[in-house]
VOBA-1610 file (N, C-alpha, C; in pm, whole numbers, padded with zeros to 5 digits, always signed):
BEGIN
Met-02591+00878+01922Met-02500+00848+01840Met-02529+00941+01715Asn-02484+01013+01655Asn-02467+01071+01520Asn-02441+00976+01393Trp-02569+00909+01367Trp-02497+00785+01284Trp-02444+00842+01156Ala-02531+00952+01107Ala-02477+01014+00936Ala-02340+01053+00931Phe-02311+01079+01070Phe-02135+01133+01057Phe-02028+00975+01048Leu-02134+00916+01148Leu-02058+00750+01135Leu-02040+00690+00969Gln-02164+00714+00926Gln-02201+00691+00773Gln-02086+00718+00696Gly-02094+00854+00701Gly-01985+00922+00606Gly-01839+00904+00649Leu-01802+00856+00779Leu-01642+00812+00770Leu-01634+00674+00742Leu-01718+00585+00780Leu-01684+00423+00718Leu-01724+00403+00594Ser-01778+00522+00523Ser-01811+00533+00357Ser-01638+00580+00309Gly-01582+00638+00393Gly-01411+00703+00312Gly-01366+00594+00372Val-01352+00539+00460Val-01286+00405+00481Val-01246+00267+00385Asn-01421+00248+00400Asn-01481+00163+00253Asn-01387+00216+00131Lys-01402+00305+00097Lys-01373+00366-00045Lys-01188+00340-00084Tyr-01126+00354+00056Tyr-00995+00326+00009Tyr-00929+00236+00063Ser-01008+00101+00090Ser-00985-00045+00129Ser-00958-00113+00028Thr-00874-00266+00029Thr-00907-00348-00057Thr-01057-00428-00010Ala-01043-00547-00062Ala-01178-00626-00018Ala-01154-00708+00115Phe-01042-00734+00120Phe-01050-00773+00295Phe-01056-00683+00364Gly-01028-00537+00350Gly-01042-00437+00423Gly-01202-00456+00447Arg-01273-00444+00343Arg-01414-00417+00316Arg-01515-00527+00409Val-01477-00636+00377Val-01501-00746+00490Val-01492-00734+00619Trp-01349-00686+00661Trp-01368-00646+00800Trp-01409-00504+00846Leu-01456-00437+00729Leu-01497-00335+00827Leu-01679-00373+00822Ser-01740-00482+00741Ser-01876-00491+00770Ser-01857-00565+00898Ile-01779-00666+00939Ile-01798-00741+01030Ile-01772-00666+01146Val-01682-00543+01165Val-01668-00447+01291Val-01819-00368+01308Phe-01867-00306+01160Phe-01934-00256+01203Phe-02087-00344+01249Leu-02108-00435+01126Leu-02223-00509+01172Leu-02216-00612+01310Phe-02154-00692+01316Phe-02168-00803+01409Phe-02076-00753+01531Arg-01976-00650+01542Arg-01937-00580+01682Arg-02015-00456+01772Ile-01968-00371+01645Ile-02079-00204+01686Ile-02220-00274+01711Met-02266-00301+01624Met-02424-00334+01641Met-02451-00442+01759Val-02374-00524+01771Val-02405-00634+01853Val-02384-00582+02017Phe-02286-00485+02020Phe-02236-00408+02129Phe-02312-00353+02163Val-02350-00235+02097Val-02472-00101+02087Val-02623-00183+02181Val-02628-00261+02064Val-02781-00297+02103Val-02814-00428+02185Ala-02723-00476+02204Ala-02752-00607+02307Ala-02658-00644+02418Ala-02545-00626+02388Ala-02476-00658+02498Ala-02482-00586+02594Glu-02522-00429+02583Glu-02536-00329+02690Glu-02609-00336+02773Lys-02745-00448+02741Lys-02888-00502+02808Lys-02835-00552+02884Val-02721-00688+02804Val-02722-00817+02897Val-02613-00762+03033Trp-02523-00653+03025Trp-02436-00613+03141Trp-02496-00537+03193Gly-02613-00480+03171Gly-02673-00369+03247Gly-02703-00375+03385Asp-02763-00480+03401Asp-02763-00543+03563Asp-02665-00611+03642Glu-02518-00596+03564Glu-02442-00633+03608Glu-02410-00654+03792Gln-02354-00542+03813Gln-02357-00508+03961Gln-02482-00543+04041Lys-02594-00456+03995Lys-02687-00499+04101Lys-02750-00620+04116Asp-02766-00700+03970Asp-02778-00855+04058Asp-02702-00967+04092Phe-02589-00920+04087Phe-02472-01000+04151Phe-02460-01013+04346Ala-02553-01130+04342Ala-02592-01152+04474Ala-02509-01258+04577Cys-02477-01240+04702Cys-02380-01324+04763Cys-02447-01338+04877Asn-02453-01471+04961Asn-02520-01492+05059Asn-02464-01470+05175Thr-02461-01375+05217Thr-02395-01290+05337Thr-02510-01122+05351Ala-02481-01123+05442Ala-02515-00934+05488Ala-02411-00921+05553Gln-02282-00928+05530Gln-02127-00873+05588Gln-02133-00715+05526Pro-02107-00603+05579Pro-02111-00514+05499Pro-01980-00501+05426Gly-01956-00462+05247Gly-01830-00474+05239Gly-01827-00589+05171Cys-01912-00682+05179Cys-01824-00860+05116Cys-01897-00801+05013His-02024-00798+04953His-02083-00776+04810His-02010-00732+04734Asn-01908-00592+04753Asn-01860-00519+04699Asn-01699-00540+04673Val-01633-00608+04785Val-01552-00671+04762Val-01517-00821+04674Cys-01606-00895+04664Cys-01636-01011+04570Cys-01652-00950+04441Tyr-01761-00904+04421Tyr-01797-00812+04286Tyr-01662-00773+04215Asp-01576-00665+04292Asp-01455-00598+04202Asp-01329-00732+04204His-01375-00853+04266His-01252-00941+04284His-01248-01023+04104Phe-01416-01053+04136Phe-01418-01143+04011Phe-01481-01031+03850Phe-01462-00929+03861Phe-01520-00847+03794Phe-01427-00700+03812Pro-01308-00740+03767Pro-01170-00580+03812Pro-01269-00491+03704Val-01318-00520+03584Val-01311-00450+03460Val-01462-00500+03396Ser-01506-00370+03342Ser-01666-00461+03314Ser-01645-00476+03131His-01719-00570+03142His-01701-00646+02966His-01715-00528+02890Ile-01811-00421+02916Ile-01847-00341+02851Ile-01761-00227+02839Arg-01698-00199+02906Arg-01590-00062+02922Arg-01467-00132+02814Leu-01463-00259+02855Leu-01313-00330+02764Leu-01350-00313+02645Trp-01466-00395+02603Trp-01491-00397+02464Trp-01516-00252+02380Ala-01554-00130+02451Ala-01566+00023+02421Ala-01448+00052+02384Leu-01348+00003+02482Leu-01242+00066+02437Leu-01160-00029+02356Gln-01164-00156+02322Gln-01126-00222+02230Gln-01191-00160+02065Leu-01320-00152+02078Leu-01378-00100+01944Leu-01323+00047+01915Ile-01288+00145+01999Ile-01215+00245+02020Ile-01057+00253+01913Phe-01002+00201+01972Phe-00911+00171+01926Phe-00845+00073+01800Val-00950-00027+01771Val-00945-00070+01700Val-01004-00013+01491Thr-01083+00068+01576Thr-01187+00189+01452Thr-01119+00309+01406Cys-01039+00388+01517Cys-01002+00498+01501Cys-00847+00514+01373Pro-00775+00429+01384Pro-00643+00386+01312Pro-00689+00384+01175Ser-00836+00301+01112Ser-00869+00319+00986Ser-00892+00480+00950Phe-00930+00589+00988Phe-00946+00723+00985Phe-00834+00758+00938Leu-00717+00694+01012Leu-00587+00765+00926Leu-00568+00789+00756Val-00623+00647+00746Val-00638+00633+00602Val-00678+00783+00525Val-00794+00814+00578Val-00893+00895+00502Val-00852+01012+00565Met-00760+01030+00644Met-00721+01151+00694Met-00552+01234+00582His-00505+01071+00589His-00407+01115+00463His-00479+01135+00314Val-00551+01064+00312Val-00599+01109+00161Val-00669+01253+00164Ala-00706+01269+00227Ala-00739+01452+00247Ala-00650+01517+00254Tyr-00528+01490+00312Tyr-00395+01590+00328Tyr-00372+01588+00174Arg-00344+01440+00154Arg-00315+01455-00041Arg-00384+01568-00118Glu-00541+01511-00126Glu-00594+01604-00183Glu-00575+01767-00156Glu-00517+01810-00044Glu-00530+01957-00014Glu-00392+02014-00084Arg-00304+01890-00044Arg-00191+01895-00094Arg-00136+01926-00300Glu-00270+01864-00331Glu-00290+01878-00494Glu-00326+02002-00524Lys-00418+02013-00454Lys-00527+02136-00432Lys-00425+02281-00467Lys-00368+02274-00351Lys-00263+02432-00334Lys-00138+02383-00456His-00117+02320-00471His+00022+02296-00588His-00069+02305-00733Arg-00162+02249-00777Arg-00256+02359-00921Arg-00287+02469-00830Glu-00353+02518-00797Glu-00374+02687-00759Glu-00250+02762-00788Lys-00125+02727-00720Lys+00010+02776-00723Lys+00057+02783-00867Tyr+00059+02652-00935Tyr+00101+02664-01047Tyr+00044+02635-01208Gly-00103+02638-01165Gly-00179+02622-01281Gly-00209+02489-01306Glu-00336+02473-01368Glu-00437+02357-01369Glu-00357+02238-01456Asn-00254+02278-01580Asn-00142+02237-01641Asn-00064+02182-01608Cys-00014+02199-01479Cys+00110+02168-01412Cys+00098+02019-01372Arg+00238+01993-01394Arg+00245+01875-01317Arg+00202+01807-01182Arg+00126+01731-01217Arg+00073+01681-01073Arg+00153+01607-00974Leu+00129+01628-00843Leu+00199+01540-00752Leu+00167+01386-00699Tyr+00034+01374-00724Tyr+00001+01237-00728Tyr-00095+01190-00850Leu-00076+01111-00930Leu-00162+01078-01026Leu-00313+01036-00983Asn-00264+00928-00873Asn-00425+00921-00756Asn-00378+00939-00645Thr-00489+01062-00568Thr-00434+01052-00450Thr-00489+00929-00356Gly-00608+00862-00374Gly-00603+00777-00328Gly-00550+00631-00359Lys-00493+00621-00455Lys-00375+00542-00481Lys-00290+00477-00363Lys-00311+00377-00281Lys-00172+00286-00197Lys-00026+00282-00243Arg+00029+00384-00262Arg+00194+00427-00307Arg+00229+00499-00227Gly+00397+00507-00197Gly+00405+00538-00086Gly+00414+00578+00063Gly+00386+00664+00109Gly+00379+00722+00243Gly+00249+00629+00267Leu+00108+00636+00170Leu+00002+00619+00221Leu+00003+00438+00257Trp+00043+00388+00124Trp+00119+00253+00125Trp+00128+00228+00308Trp+00262+00264+00350Trp+00317+00285+00454Trp+00198+00287+00584Thr+00141+00386+00571Thr+00036+00421+00643Thr-00081+00315+00697Tyr-00144+00255+00547Tyr-00214+00159+00543Tyr-00184+00025+00628Val-00055-00019+00637Val-00003-00110+00633Val+00018-00139+00800Leu+00060+00008+00837Leu+00077+00041+00968Leu-00039+00024+01060Thr-00161+00096+01009Thr-00288+00095+01103Thr-00289-00082+01099Leu-00288-00148+01015Leu-00348-00278+00973Leu-00280-00370+01097Leu-00133-00347+01093Leu-00054-00401+01216Leu-00107-00328+01351Phe-00148-00193+01346Phe-00169-00182+01509Phe-00352-00245+01521Lys-00395-00272+01428Lys-00525-00333+01492Lys-00506-00472+01511Ile-00447-00540+01406Ile-00391-00651+01452Ile-00388-00656+01603Gly-00255-00576+01661Gly-00207-00581+01772Gly-00294-00576+01888Val-00403-00466+01832Val-00509-00402+01962Val-00587-00545+01980Asp-00666-00618+01900Asp-00758-00715+01912Asp-00686-00857+01968Val-00573-00880+01937Val-00462-00971+02007Val-00460-00910+02146Thr-00405-00793+02183Thr-00429-00751+02333Thr-00560-00772+02420Phe-00627-00729+02364Phe-00784-00734+02432Phe-00819-00866+02446Val-00802-00955+02357Val-00858-01120+02341Val-00787-01191+02460Tyr-00627-01138+02493Tyr-00585-01167+02577Tyr-00576-01108+02712Leu-00641-00968+02697Leu-00647-00963+02832Leu-00795-00992+02931Leu-00893-00998+02797Leu-01008-01064+02831Leu-00984-01200+02899Tyr-00891-01299+02815Tyr-00904-01421+02939Tyr-00798-01416+03053His-00678-01320+03023His-00610-01300+03178His-00730-01235+03257Ile-00788-01179+03237Ile-00829-01096+03351Ile-00945-01185+03412Tyr-01042-01261+03369Tyr-01114-01315+03418Tyr-01101-01489+03386Glu-00944-01512+03380Glu-00891-01655+03385Glu-01021-01778+03305Gly-01007-01706+03186Gly-01096-01757+03066Gly-01223-01705+03032Tyr-01328-01751+02926Tyr-01435-01707+02873Tyr-01605-01792+02942Asp-01565-01851+03052Asp-01690-01880+03087Asp-01689-01820+03193Phe-01860-01854+03234Phe-01923-01792+03349Phe-02005-01829+03421Pro-01978-01933+03531Pro-01972-02023+03609Pro-02123-01957+03659Ser-02201-02016+03746Ser-02375-01970+03798Ser-02343-01944+03933Leu-02247-02007+03995Leu-02172-02040+04095Leu-02016-01966+04160Ile-02020-01862+04258Ile-01885-01829+04252Ile-01858-01842+04424Lys-01730-01923+04441Lys-01665-01909+04585Lys-01608-01756+04626Cys-01659-01683+04708Cys-01570-01612+04771Cys-01538-01556+04890Lys-01343-01576+04900Lys-01313-01572+05045Lys-01223-01434+05069Gln-01273-01328+04992Gln-01216-01227+05014Gln-01273-01133+05128Asp-01147-01049+05209Asp-01201-01003+05335Asp-01271-00842+05272Pro-01397-00833+05354Pro-01427-00892+05508Pro-01532-00957+05482Cys-01557-01029+05420Cys-01608-01184+05413Cys-01586-01253+05518Pro-01702-01307+05620Pro-01664-01369+05724Pro-01591-01533+05716Asn-01628-01585+05572Asn-01637-01730+05572Asn-01636-01682+05402Thr-01628-01839+05318Thr-01657-01823+05190Thr-01760-01812+05160Val-01807-01768+05104Val-01906-01704+05048Val-01990-01741+04894Asp-02078-01759+04907Asp-02116-01828+04769Asp-02215-01685+04687Cys-02139-01631+04568Cys-02212-01513+04451Cys-02255-01608+04387Phe-02347-01513+04318Phe-02446-01589+04173Phe-02408-01452+04111Ile-02400-01525+03958Ile-02375-01429+03863Ile-02505-01413+03778Ser-02557-01298+03738Ser-02705-01280+03630Ser-02673-01341+03514Arg-02771-01386+03464Arg-02764-01462+03350Arg-02603-01517+03314Pro-02538-01600+03345Pro-02433-01619+03279Pro-02450-01687+03203Thr-02541-01749+03107Thr-02541-01866+03008Thr-02530-01697+02898Glu-02619-01628+02911Glu-02617-01547+02815Glu-02498-01467+02767Lys-02445-01400+02851Lys-02308-01319+02925Lys-02207-01436+02840Lys-02205-01581+02890Lys-02069-01646+02817Lys-02084-01641+02634Ile-02240-01654+02594Ile-02259-01671+02474Ile-02185-01529+02406Phe-02236-01432+02437Phe-02184-01289+02394Phe-02038-01265+02427Thr-01996-01306+02525Thr-01873-01298+02524Thr-01771-01398+02406Leu-01780-01465+02394Leu-01745-01577+02283Leu-01774-01531+02177Phe-01910-01473+02128Phe-01957-01409+02013Phe-01847-01318+01973Met-01792-01195+02059Met-01673-01112+02039Met-01597-01149+02056Val-01534-01279+02064Val-01392-01303+02101Val-01371-01422+01986Val-01436-01443+01919Val-01461-01490+01779Val-01463-01408+01672Thr-01567-01270+01667Thr-01565-01229+01562Thr-01428-01123+01580Ser-01327-01120+01709Ser-01234-00998+01695Ser-01130-01124+01650Leu-01110-01229+01679Leu-01018-01332+01592Leu-01047-01349+01428Val-01171-01335+01404Val-01191-01291+01283Val-01160-01168+01179Cys-01137-01099+01256Cys-01087-01011+01210Cys-00899-00968+01194Val-00875-01029+01302Val-00756-01062+01302Val-00662-01177+01206Leu-00750-01234+01157Leu-00724-01330+01047Leu-00767-01255+00912Leu-00858-01181+00934Leu-00870-01066+00785Leu-00721-00950+00715Ser-00703-00911+00860Ser-00617-00820+00905Ser-00477-00888+00848Ile-00471-00982+00898Ile-00319-01070+00870Ile-00348-01102+00681Phe-00418-01139+00630Phe-00428-01161+00527Phe-00441-01058+00437Glu-00487-00956+00509Glu-00482-00797+00396Glu-00302-00755+00375Val-00236-00800+00511Val-00123-00724+00489Val-00014-00814+00391Ile-00083-00939+00431Ile-00012-01013+00311Ile-00026-01003+00200Tyr-00184-00980+00125Tyr-00196-00937+00018Tyr-00149-00835-00014Leu-00122-00704+00070Leu-00013-00601+00016Leu+00100-00596+00003Val+00197-00648+00089Val+00296-00701+00074Val+00354-00756-00026Gly+00280-00905-00048Gly+00275-00975-00220Gly+00260-00919-00311Lys+00194-00786-00293Lys+00135-00739-00441Lys+00253-00649-00433Arg+00331-00576-00381Arg+00428-00487-00401Arg+00563-00538-00426Leu+00583-00670-00404Leu+00692-00750-00395Leu+00649-00808-00549His+00541-00854-00600His+00510-00852-00742His+00538-00736-00808Glu+00463-00680-00801Glu+00526-00535-00854Glu+00665-00448-00867Cys+00741-00500-00769Cys+00882-00456-00791Cys+00953-00563-00874Val+00942-00716-00871Val+00955-00807-00922Val+00931-00785-01068Thr+00830-00753-01088Thr+00795-00741-01280Thr+00850-00642-01301Gly+00830-00523-01232Gly+00910-00369-01257Gly+01064-00436-01301Asp+01129-00466-01229Asp+01230-00484-01248Asp+01291-00615-01366His+01210-00718-01408His+01184-00784-01483His+01146-00723-01659His+01067-00623-01588His+01011-00565-01724His+01116-00428-01747Ser+01194-00388-01661Ser+01299-00278-01693Ser+01438-00369-01777Asn+01478-00497-01720Asn+01563-00597-01770Asn+01539-00615-01956Arg+01421-00643-01956Arg+01374-00681-02063Arg+01368-00525-02165Met+01357-00449-02099Met+01348-00334-02223Met+01484-00315-02214Thr+01521-00326-02122Thr+01735-00311-02157Thr+01795-00389-02249Asn+01738-00556-02238Asn+01789-00646-02303Asn+01704-00565-02477Thr+01586-00537-02486Thr+01529-00504-02612Thr+01602-00396-02706Leu+01608-00321-02590Leu+01693-00188-02618Leu+01861-00227-02697Ser+01885-00274-02618Ser+02067-00384-02638Ser+02047-00436-02785Ser+01913-00537-02777Ser+01925-00633-02917Ser+01909-00560-03047Gly+01810-00426-03001Gly+01734-00370-03094Gly+01882-00250-03158Ser+01937-00218-03077Ser+02103-00159-03115Ser+02189-00241-03187Ser+02208-00358-03142Ser+02270-00478-03183Ser+02258-00506-03357Leu+02099-00482-03339Leu+02052-00536-03474Leu+02054-00426-03598Met+02052-00318-03525Met+02079-00171-03651Met+02217-00152-03666Glu+02278-00165-03558Glu+02394-00189-03588Glu+02468-00241-03714Ser+02463-00428-03690Ser+02464-00522-03770Ser+02367-00448-03963Asn+02265-00417-03923Asn+02225-00402-04045Asn+02288-00273-04108Ser+02342-00163-04029Ser+02356-00046-04109Ser+02534-00124-04123Met+02563-00227-04122Met+02717-00242-04145Met+02670-00378-04262Lys+02592-00386-04292Lys+02535-00504-04395Lys+02523-00374-04518His+02413-00251-04458His+02377-00172-04602His+02501-00107-04629Ile+02599-00056-04505Ile+02763+00015-04613Ile+02839-00121-04647Gly+02825-00269-04578Gly+02892-00325-04733Gly+02877-00366-04843Lys+02719-00369-04880Lys+02632-00340-04998Lys+02676-00283-05091Lys+02652-00137-05051Lys+02707-00024-05108Lys+02849+00034-05145Thr+02941-00025-05035Thr+03058-00030-05098Thr+03124-00151-05082Pro+03141-00245-05147Pro+03149-00442-05130Pro+03304-00369-05173Glu+03379-00446-05130Glu+03506-00445-05129Glu+03520-00579-05269Thr+03627-00452-05361Thr+03666-00497-05443Thr+03812-00499-05462Pro+03888-00555-05525Pro+04040-00565-05557Pro+04078-00471-05606Ala+04203-00353-05583Ala+04259-00240-05610Ala+04311-00275-05744Pro+04259-00174-05863Pro+04250-00190-05978Pro+04442-00212-06037Ser+04475-00273-06089Ser+04589-00277-06139Ser+04648-00214-06232Tyr+04757-00077-06255Tyr+04761-00022-06352Tyr+04828-00076-06440Ser+04874-00066-06559Ser+04991-00097-06658Ser+05111-00002-06643Val+05195-00010-06727Val+05303+00099-06802Val+05226+00137-06895Ala+05161+00075-06971Ala+05113+00153-07089Ala+05028+00255-07060Ser+04896+00226-06938Ser+04773+00301-06908Ser+04853+00388-06833Glu+04963+00409-06761Glu+05017+00488-06684Glu+05085+00632-06796Leu+05164+00583-06866Leu+05196+00647-07005Leu+05113+00789-07069Arg+04987+00655-07089Arg+04913+00713-07174Arg+04870+00869-07103Gly+04818+00791-06928Gly+04765+00944-06871Gly+04871+01088-06843Ile+05007+01040-06864Ile+05107+01147-06866Ile+05102+01216-06963Cys+05055+01142-07065Cys+05044+01260-07228Cys+04998+01307-07221Asn+04830+01229-07188Asn+04717+01320-07166Asn+04739+01497-07073Ser+04799+01437-06982Ser+04822+01536-06893Ser+04904+01701-06978Leu+05045+01601-07041Leu+05118+01703-07100Leu+05030+01800-07202Leu+04941+01720-07266Leu+04879+01738-07395Leu+04769+01886-07330Ile+04708+01841-07253Ile+04614+01955-07152Ile+04706+02074-07143Cys+04806+02044-07093Cys+04909+02187-07023Cys+04954+02248-07142Leu+04985+02196-07242Leu+05013+02234-07368Leu+04948+02321-07437Ala+04773+02247-07401Ala+04688+02350-07497Ala+04670+02509-07395Lys+04643+02479-07288Lys+04638+02606-07253Lys+04776+02698-07253Val+04876+02672-07274Val+05007+02747-07297Val+04984+02810-07409Leu+04965+02778-07473Leu+04917+02789-07676Leu+04831+02914-07643Lys+04692+02885-07573Lys+04624+02971-07557Lys+04642+03079-07526Cys+04734+03117-07414Cys+04756+03168-07365Cys+04885+03320-07428Ser+04978+03181-07506Ser+05023+03293-07654Ser+04943+03339-07706Cys+04834+03315-07754Cys+04777+03322-07862Cys+04727+03502-07835Leu+04689+03523-07722Leu+04625+03634-07652Leu+04718+03722-07659His+04818+03729-07627His+04952+03841-07642His+05083+03838-07763Leu+05016+03800-07875Leu+05095+03829-07991Leu+05121+03926-08021Pro+05272+03962-08073Pro+05382+04067-08077Pro+05304+04207-08135Trp+05245+04132-08270Trp+05182+04239-08392Trp+05053+04296-08311Gln+04982+04186-08255Gln+04869+04285-08170Gln+04883+04389-08118Ser+05011+04405-08023Ser+05080+04534-07933Ser+05107+04617-07993His+05170+04648-08139His+05183+04753-08215His+05026+04824-08244Gln+04907+04744-08285Gln+04816+04802-08351Gln+04736+04934-08205
//
């Protein structure tokens, strides 16, 4: 196993995960993958070889083993770990796609162009849906495999003695499992860690959905507050302008003109006109024209 490659992938997944996702990743890597690689394979390594039955009938041993262990625990857990960890890498691939798209956009339109994403790793838009769908998929995978393990083996117990009546066994045959207690402990450990991962994923989905709803409600409330503030500000400005106009042009009663003042105005106008006529006549006197 290339641990450097695995570490790089896990670092990328950890970078774009929430706190619940980081705890989930730690449990999967430390408690499930490490236990599976280091201990579980050794416990189940001699599974078929040490499965003994008290008969020498040809084929009875293989038939009884296949009946009680149709699928090896190791292979079942290997499939579970593959299916449960691969969706997390989709988030890293989605972020890499965003970064590449942003890079091409800036190369085409220049460094000062408007960016497509303010933060390529921020869970918004399609990346948010990718993250949530991967969580739901991981929940479904863990629940499915826990149920399959219970359904196939009819529980999580490993009895030391098994009664087998399958053909071609001549009669009821006693078969014995190697290390039944140790296998039971490891099975319960893997089941419990799977259920813990399911709970963490459920909490993470609730956290992400709740956070998004809170942002939507807060955004609507903020927009309503801004609208109300702008409308109230407009009303306040309008009222202030009306007050200002009212102060500049106060409403005063129309002036009352008397007959005497009106006659005085007419006389003044006539005098002005008479002065203009006299001035014009003086400019064109008859004796001045003969000179």
